[in-house]
C-alpha positions in Angstrom: 23.5 13.9 -26.9 25.9 13.5 -24.0 25.3 12.5 -20.4 26.4 16.0 -19.6 23.4 17.7 -21.3 20.9 18.7 -18.5 17.9 19.1 -20.8 18.3 16.6 -23.6 19.2 13.7 -21.2 15.9 13.8 -19.2 14.0 14.5 -22.4 15.4 11.4 -24.0 15.0 9.3 -20.9 11.4 10.2 -20.3 10.4 10.6 -23.9 7.5 8.1 -23.5 5.9 10.1 -20.7 6.4 13.4 -22.6 4.9 12.0 -25.8 1.9 10.5 -23.9 1.1 13.8 -22.2 1.5 15.7 -25.5 -0.8 13.3 -27.3 -3.4 13.3 -24.4 -3.5 17.1 -24.3 -4.0 17.4 -28.0 -6.7 14.7 -28.0 -8.6 16.4 -25.1 -8.4 19.7 -26.9 -9.8 18.1 -30.1 -12.6 16.5 -28.1 -13.7 19.4 -25.9 -12.9 22.5 -28.0 -16.3 23.2 -29.6 -16.4 25.9 -32.3 -17.9 29.2 -31.1 -20.1 31.4 -33.3 -20.4 35.1 -32.4 -23.6 37.1 -33.4 -23.3 40.9 -33.5 -25.8 43.6 -33.3 -25.6 47.5 -33.1 -28.0 49.7 -31.1 -28.3 53.5 -31.2 -28.8 54.6 -27.6 -29.7 58.3 -27.8 -31.9 60.7 -29.7 -29.0 63.2 -30.1 -25.3 63.3 -29.7 -24.4 62.9 -26.0 -20.7 62.1 -26.6 -21.1 58.5 -25.5 -22.9 59.0 -22.2 -26.2 57.4 -23.4 -24.3 54.5 -24.9 -22.4 53.9 -21.7 -25.7 54.0 -19.7 -27.3 51.6 -22.1 -24.3 49.2 -22.0 -24.6 49.1 -18.2 -28.3 48.2 -18.5 -27.7 45.5 -21.0 -25.0 43.9 -18.9 -27.5 43.4 -16.0 -28.2 39.6 -15.6 -31.7 40.4 -14.6 -32.4 41.4 -18.1 -31.3 38.0 -19.4 -33.3 36.3 -16.7 -36.4 38.0 -18.0 -35.7 36.7 -21.4 -35.7 33.0 -20.4 -39.5 32.6 -21.0 -39.2 34.1 -24.5 -36.2 31.9 -25.4 -37.7 28.8 -23.9 -38.5 27.1 -27.3 -34.9 27.5 -28.5 -33.0 27.0 -25.1 -30.4 24.2 -25.2 -31.6 21.2 -23.2 -28.7 21.2 -20.7 -28.4 25.0 -20.3 -29.8 25.0 -16.7 -27.9 21.9 -15.6 -24.7 21.7 -13.8 -21.5 20.3 -15.5 -20.1 17.2 -14.0 -17.3 19.0 -12.2 -19.8 21.6 -10.8 -22.1 18.7 -9.7 -19.1 17.0 -8.0 -18.2 20.3 -6.2 -21.8 20.6 -5.0 -21.9 17.0 -3.8 -18.6 17.5 -1.9 -19.9 20.7 -0.3 -17.4 22.9 -2.1 -20.1 24.9 -3.8 -23.7 25.7 -3.1 -26.5 24.4 -5.3 -28.1 26.8 -7.8 -31.5 26.8 -9.4 -31.7 26.0 -13.1 -32.8 29.5 -13.8 -29.7 31.0 -12.1 -27.4 28.6 -13.9 -28.9 29.4 -17.3 -28.7 33.2 -16.6 -25.1 33.0 -15.5 -24.1 31.1 -18.7 -25.9 33.5 -20.9 -24.3 36.4 -19.1 -20.8 35.0 -19.6 -21.5 34.6 -23.3 -22.7 38.2 -23.8 -20.3 41.1 -24.4 -21.6 44.7 -24.5 -19.3 47.5 -25.6 -20.1 51.2 -25.9 -18.3 52.6 -29.0 -16.2 55.5 -27.8 -17.4 59.0 -28.5 -20.7 57.8 -30.0 -24.1 56.8 -28.9 -23.8 53.3 -30.5 -23.7 50.1 -28.5 -22.2 47.0 -29.9 -23.5 43.7 -28.6 -21.7 40.3 -29.2 -23.0 36.9 -28.1 -20.8 33.8 -28.6 -22.3 30.3 -28.5 -21.8 27.0 -30.1 -25.1 27.2 -32.0 -25.3 30.2 -34.4 -29.2 30.2 -34.5 -29.3 30.4 -30.7 -26.7 33.2 -30.6 -28.7 35.4 -33.1 -32.0 34.5 -31.2 -30.7 35.7 -27.9 -29.4 39.1 -29.3 -32.6 39.8 -31.2 -34.7 39.0 -28.1 -32.5 41.2 -26.1 -32.9 44.1 -28.5 -36.7 43.7 -28.6 -37.0 43.5 -24.8 -34.8 46.5 -24.3 -36.7 48.6 -26.9 -40.0 47.7 -25.0 -38.5 48.7 -21.6 -36.8 51.9 -22.9 -39.7 53.2 -25.1 -41.9 53.8 -22.0 -44.7 51.9 -23.8 -46.0 50.3 -20.7 -49.6 50.4 -21.7 -48.9 48.5 -25.0 -46.9 45.9 -23.1 -49.7 45.5 -20.5 -52.3 45.2 -23.2 -50.3 42.5 -24.9 -49.9 40.6 -21.6 -53.7 40.9 -21.1 -54.4 39.5 -24.5 -51.9 36.7 -23.7 -53.7 35.9 -20.5 -57.1 35.8 -22.3 -55.7 33.5 -24.9 -54.2 31.3 -22.3 -57.5 31.1 -20.3 -59.5 30.3 -23.5 -57.0 27.6 -24.5 -57.2 26.1 -21.0 -61.0 26.0 -21.1 -60.9 24.3 -24.5 -58.4 21.8 -23.2 -60.6 21.1 -20.2 -63.7 20.5 -22.4 -61.8 18.3 -24.7 -60.6 16.3 -21.7 -64.2 16.0 -20.4 -65.4 14.8 -23.9 -62.5 12.3 -24.0 -63.5 11.0 -20.5 -67.0 10.2 -21.6 -67.7 6.4 -21.8 -67.4 4.9 -25.2 -70.5 3.9 -27.2 -70.6 0.6 -29.0 -66.9 0.1 -28.3 -65.9 3.4 -29.9 -65.3 7.0 -29.2 -68.5 8.8 -28.2 -69.9 11.1 -30.9 -73.4 12.1 -31.8 -73.5 9.8 -34.9 -72.4 6.8 -33.0 -75.0 7.5 -30.2 -77.8 7.8 -32.7 -76.9 4.6 -34.4 -76.7 2.8 -31.1 -80.2 4.3 -30.2 -81.6 2.9 -33.5 -80.2 -0.6 -32.6 -81.7 -0.5 -29.1 -85.0 0.8 -30.4 -85.1 -2.1 -33.0 -84.3 -4.5 -30.2 -87.1 -3.1 -28.0 -89.6 -3.4 -30.9 -88.5 -7.0 -31.6 -88.8 -7.9 -27.9 -92.2 -6.3 -27.7 -93.4 -8.1 -30.7 -92.1 -11.5 -29.4 -93.8 -10.8 -26.1 -97.1 -10.0 -27.8 -97.0 -13.2 -29.8 -96.1 -15.2 -26.8 -99.0 -13.7 -24.8 -101.4 -14.8 -27.5 -100.0 -18.4 -27.4 -100.3 -18.4 -23.6 -103.9 -17.3 -23.8 -104.6 -20.2 -26.1 -102.9 -22.7 -23.7 -104.7 -21.1 -20.8 -108.0 -21.7 -22.6 -107.0 -25.3 -23.2 -106.3 -25.8 -19.5 -109.6 -24.2 -18.6 -111.5 -26.4 -21.0 -109.7 -29.5 -19.7 -110.6 -28.6 -16.1 -114.3 -28.0 -17.1 -114.4 -31.3 -19.1 -112.9 -33.2 -16.2 -115.2 -31.6 -13.7 -118.3 -32.3 -15.9 -117.4 -36.0 -16.2 -116.3 -35.7 -19.8 -113.1 -37.0 -21.4 -110.0 -35.0 -21.3 -107.8 -35.7 -24.4 -104.1 -34.9 -25.1 -103.4 -31.2 -25.2 -101.9 -31.6 -28.7 -104.7 -33.8 -30.0 -106.8 -32.3 -32.8 -110.2 -30.8 -32.0 -113.5 -31.4 -33.7 -115.4 -28.8 -35.7 -117.3 -27.9 -32.5 -114.1 -27.1 -30.7 -114.2 -30.1 -28.4 -111.4 -32.6 -28.3 -111.8 -35.9 -30.2 -112.5 -38.8 -27.8 -109.8 -41.3 -27.2 -110.6 -44.8 -28.7 -109.9 -46.5 -25.3 -112.5 -44.3 -23.7 -115.0 -45.0 -26.4 -114.4 -48.8 -26.0 -114.9 -48.5 -22.2 -118.2 -46.6 -22.8 -119.3 -49.3 -25.3 -118.5 -52.0 -22.8 -120.5 -50.2 -20.0 -123.4 -49.9 -22.4 -123.4 -53.6 -23.2 -123.4 -54.4 -19.5 -126.4 -52.1 -18.9 -128.2 -53.6 -21.9 -128.6 -56.9 -20.1 -131.9 -57.5 -18.3 -130.0 -58.3 -15.2 -126.7 -56.2 -15.4 -123.7 -57.5 -13.5 -123.1 -54.9 -10.8 -119.5 -55.9 -10.2 -118.6 -55.7 -13.8 -120.4 -52.3 -14.1 -118.5 -51.1 -11.1 -115.1 -52.2 -12.5 -115.9 -50.6 -15.8 -116.9 -47.3 -14.0 -113.6 -47.5 -12.0 -111.6 -48.0 -15.2 -113.4 -45.1 -16.9 -112.7 -42.9 -13.8 -109.0 -44.0 -13.8 -108.6 -43.3 -17.5 -110.3 -39.9 -17.2 -108.1 -39.0 -14.2 -104.9 -40.2 -16.1 -105.8 -38.3 -19.2 -106.6 -35.1 -17.2 -103.3 -35.3 -15.2 -101.3 -35.8 -18.5 -103.0 -32.8 -20.1 -102.6 -30.7 -16.9 -98.9 -31.6 -16.7 -98.3 -30.7 -20.4 -100.3 -27.6 -20.4 -98.9 -26.5 -16.9 -95.3 -27.0 -18.1 -96.0 -25.0 -21.3 -97.6 -22.2 -19.3 -94.6 -22.0 -16.9 -92.2 -21.9 -19.8 -94.2 -19.1 -21.5 -94.3 -17.2 -18.1 -90.6 -17.5 -17.7 -90.0 -16.4 -21.3 -92.4 -13.5 -20.8 -90.5 -12.4 -17.7 -87.1 -12.6 -19.5 -88.5 -10.5 -22.4 -89.9 -8.0 -19.8 -86.5 -7.8 -18.1 -84.7 -7.4 -21.4 -87.2 -4.8 -22.4 -86.7 -2.9 -19.2 -82.9 -3.0 -19.6 -83.2 -1.8 -23.2 -85.5 1.1 -22.1 -82.9 2.0 -19.5 -80.1 1.8 -22.0 -82.2 4.0 -24.4 -82.7 6.6 -21.7 -79.0 6.5 -20.8 -78.2 7.1 -24.5 -80.5 10.0 -24.6 -78.8 11.5 -21.5 -75.4 10.8 -23.1 -76.4 12.5 -26.3 -77.7 15.5 -24.5 -74.5 15.8 -22.4 -72.3 15.3 -25.5 -74.1 17.9 -27.5 -73.8 20.3 -24.6 -70.0 19.6 -24.5 -69.7 20.0 -28.3 -71.6 23.3 -28.1 -69.2 24.5 -25.3 -66.2 23.4 -27.3 -67.4 25.3 -30.4 -67.8 28.4 -28.2 -64.4 27.9 -26.7 -62.8 27.4 -30.1 -64.4 30.7 -31.2 -63.0 32.4 -28.1 -59.5 31.0 -28.8 -59.7 32.2 -32.4 -60.9 35.7 -31.3 -58.2 35.8 -28.5 -55.5 34.8 -31.0 -56.7 37.6 -33.4 -56.7 40.1 -30.6 -53.2 39.1 -29.4 -51.8 39.5 -32.9 -53.4 42.9 -33.2 -52.1 44.1 -29.9 -48.6 42.8 -30.7 -48.6 44.6 -34.0 -49.7 47.8 -32.2 -46.9 47.3 -29.6 -44.3 46.8 -32.3 -45.5 50.0 -34.0 -45.2 51.9 -30.8 -41.7 50.5 -30.2 -40.5 51.5 -33.7 -41.9 55.0 -33.3 -40.4 55.4 -29.8 -37.5 57.9 -29.4 -34.4 57.0 -27.5 -33.5 53.6 -28.9 -33.1 52.5 -32.5 -31.7 49.2 -33.8 -29.0 49.9 -36.3 -28.4 46.3 -37.2 -30.1 43.2 -35.9 -28.2 40.0 -35.2 -27.9 37.7 -38.3 -26.7 34.1 -38.4 -22.9 34.0 -38.2 -21.7 31.9 -41.1 -18.3 30.8 -39.8 -17.0 30.1 -36.3 -14.6 32.8 -35.0 -13.0 30.9 -32.1 -11.3 28.6 -31.6 -9.3 27.8 -34.6 -8.9 24.0 -34.5 -5.2 24.1 -35.4 -4.6 26.8 -32.9 -6.3 25.0 -30.1 -4.8 21.6 -30.8 -1.3 23.0 -31.4 -1.5 25.0 -28.2 -2.7 22.0 -26.2 0.1 19.9 -27.7 2.7 22.5 -26.7 1.2 22.7 -23.2 1.3 18.9 -22.9 4.9 18.8 -24.1 5.9 21.5 -21.6 4.1 19.7 -18.8 5.8 16.4 -19.7 9.2 18.1 -19.8 8.7 19.8 -16.4 7.5 16.4 -15.0 10.6 14.7 -16.4 12.9 17.3 -14.9 11.3 17.1 -11.5 11.3 13.4 -11.6 15.0 13.4 -12.5 15.9 15.7 -9.7 14.1 13.5 -7.1 15.9 10.3 -8.3 18.8 9.1 -6.1 20.0 6.5 -8.6 23.4 7.4 -10.1 23.5 6.8 -13.9 26.1 9.4 -14.9 28.9 11.4 -13.4 26.7 14.4 -12.8 24.5 12.4 -10.5 27.4 12.0 -8.1 27.5 15.7 -7.4 23.7 15.9 -7.3 23.1 13.0 -5.0 26.3 12.8 -2.8 27.0 16.6 -2.8 30.8 16.0 -3.5 32.7 17.1 -6.5 33.8 14.7 -9.3 37.6 14.7 -9.7 37.7 12.6 -12.9 35.8 10.3 -15.0 36.7 7.5 -17.3 35.0 7.7 -20.7 32.9 4.7 -21.7 34.7 2.3 -24.0 32.9 1.6 -27.3 
């Protein structure tokens, strides 16, 4: 290479830049060039030879984006996740105001339309359809859905389509009603910490009923004990009022039912009798003994009254607590009965809704089969070959794409080097004198080596 070479010199001088652009272009092509699969289908467009006119008309119909827009609900289960979203450069253009925003439906329709190619085979009534996509399954699904939809539209079987739509509406309504009933059942309050169901409610009712029976039995036994304590209190009051001795409430009773007299009271009575036995009883001593007897009786009565009164109050409080618990349990039992009735009504409604969903599903299947039969028997359109899964990608070839990108990067680097060299005003070689100073070179001394 010499300094005089106008191509090789910039190429060698800027070889790093050229190599970087070449490698970057090849890497970008390798990263972004996704393989494309093309599904193909063929459609016969006329009942008789029309020298291609029917095929050309059908091709125009199939190219209409409105047809692809109508297919979006049918293709919804298999639609790519980002089909209706803008790419980053499109989003940037919208953000900068360079493009107007589009709805996801319009974006998806436009991308499907770009991927579809419809060709009328010359001099025949055959239409060839090609759909290219990165997913072979989706490519075949779009073409087959397009063929089915076009057959329905072209067959004139509007009544069959309307019947299918009506069956779909009935199935949708029945499913919505079933979902609503299931949601109402799920919203019912739990029973015994678990999901409400008839078995759980019955078991909870049995537990509450057992608790009510136990509470009633305890209350009955407590009433019997209270009656005994009340009788003891009544007997003590009568004994005290009659001047008799009132013993401890827990003291044993005699065979006649009267309490056993306290020994201190017996001693006082004996003392009083000895005083009275004298020919001349001592009135002061007798008065003191009577006062002691009265004080002892009063003390014994108050003690018995305190003990029995406390016991009666405790029993009354216990009876009130048992009554409150019994009332709560009775309320809970009534609530469980209402809950069970409500749940059984919901379950009955759910069973009826499930039966309606089953029947609607059967009717929809039958109507769809009838519609398909009507489509197959309709004149005017006939599928010659449905779309099958393409086995191998047809474009791009990885070597072709990467090689072309590398060549493009190399050319871009070379052009950039030449333009950069022309803009430079630095003189590195004799040719630069004529380029920069615009004067001819008379002679040049070769470089000594």
